[in-house]
N, C-alpha and C positions, 0 to 999 in steps of 0.2 A: 203469353202474347209478347212480353218483353224479350223473351228468349228468341222468338221469331224475328223481332226487329233487330236484335243484336246479330243474329245469324245473317240476316240480309245485309247489314252494314259491313260485316266481315267479308261476305261474298263480293260486295261492290268494291271494297278496298283491294281485295286480292285480284279482282278482274282489272282494276286500274293499274296495279303493279305489273301484271302480266302484259297488258296492252301497251302501256306507256313506259315500259322499261327502257332505260338509256342504252342505246346500242353503241357499238364501237369496241373493237378488241385489237390488241397489238398482234400483228401478224409477223413483224420483223423489227428488230431493233439492234443496230450495230454501230460501232465507232468506225469511221473511215476518214482518213486525213484529219483535218481540224474540226470535223463535224461528228455529231451523233445523229444518226438518221433513223427515224422510227416510222414504220408503215402501219396504218390502221385500216381495218376493214369494218364494214357495217356490222359484222358478227365474227365470231372466231372461225367460222367455216364459210368459205366462199362458195357461191353457186354459179352454174353456167348460165348466167343472165347478165343484164346490164347492172353494174354495181359501182358503188363509189369507193374509191381508195383515197385515203388522206395521208399526207406526208408531213412530219414535223422535223424541221431542221434546227439543231441546236449547236452552239459552239461547245466543243469538248471542255475547254478551259473553265468556263463559268456556268455552263448549261443555260445560257440565255438564248432566246429564239433568234434565228436569222430570218428577217422578214423581207429581204431583197434578193433572194436566191432564185435560180431557175431550176426547176425540177422536172424530170421525165420518168414516168413509170412504164416499164416494159415487162411483158409476160411472154414466156417462150415455152412451148411444149414440143418435145421430140417424141414422135410416135412412128415406129418403124423407120422408113426412109424419109418421112415427111417432117417438116419443121413448121409449126404454126407460131405466129408471133402477133401480139397485140401491143400497141404502144399509144400512150396518150400523155400530153403535157399536164403537169399538175400546177394549178395556178391558185393564187389567193382569191381571185375573183369567183371561182367555182366553190370555194369553201364557205360554209356557214360560220365556222370558227375561224376568225381571221388570223389566228396564230398558225394555222395549218395551210397546206397547199392541197387542193383536191383535184382528182382526175376521175372522169367518168369513163369506164371501160366496159365493153361487152365481151365476156368470156364465152367463146363459141362452144366449147366441149368440156365435159368433165375429165378429170384425171390429174396427174401430177404436173404442175407448172413450176417453172423457175421464174421468180420475180426479181427484177433488178430496178433499183432506183438510182438515177444519176442526178447529182446536184452540182451546180456551179454557183459560186458566190465569192466576191472579194478576191478574184484572181486564183481561187483554189477550186479543184474539182475532186469529187469523191463518188464512188459507186459502192453500193451494198447489194448483195444478192442472197437469196434464200429460196427454199422450196415451199410451196403451198399446195395443199390438196383442194381441188375444186370438185364439189359434189354436183350431181345432176340438179336441174331446176326443179323446184317444188311445184306441185299442182296448185292452182289457185285455192282450191278447197282446203288443202292441208295448211296453207299459210294463213287462212282467214277463218279457221274453225271456231275460234273464240267469239267472233262476231255473230256467227250463225247460231251457236248454242245459247248465247246470252239472251236472245229474245224469247225462246220457249221457256227458259228457266224463269225469267221474270214473269211471264204469263202464269206459269204454274204457281209461283210464289204469291201472286195476286189472288188467284183462285183459292189457295189455302187460307190466305188472310181473310177473304170474304166469308168463307165457310166457317172459320173459327169465330168471327164476329157474329155471324148469324146464330151459331150454336150458343155463344155466350148470351146473346139477347134472348133467345128462347129459354135458356136456363133462368134468367132473371124474371121473365114473365111467369114461368111456372112457380117460382119461389114466392111471387106476390099473391098467388091464388090461394 
């Protein structure tokens, strides 16, 4: 019985780690002008959906954060003869972490995109660019499978618990006779 409880606690702990894992991955980090500019995504792979991109602007000299900058995030995709472009201002108002500037962008199609981050502060301007791979959007079931599986697993564990308790009670009753 104690083993079952320990197993259940480990399962609950692991489910919590999976569900509540801290998101955010560095997509791009480069020095440009007097700044170090770092672009974060909600995960290390971007998807063709509405996503949050965060920008951290630091002074190169002492790595302190620049909190009064103007930042713009631009994504550009060249496909055949067509060029698709998405741009959004990154502001501290949109950011949960007030050391970052956040932009909400909707990436329309998967593929290889060039991302550019433009920053202006204290009379200086800097731009960093890099390539990111954007994957197709996930189906809702694929992104929420842990929530769907957790309920049946908990029901099965409860049934096993009740069965083991009844079996133990019946064994004690037989031992008294």
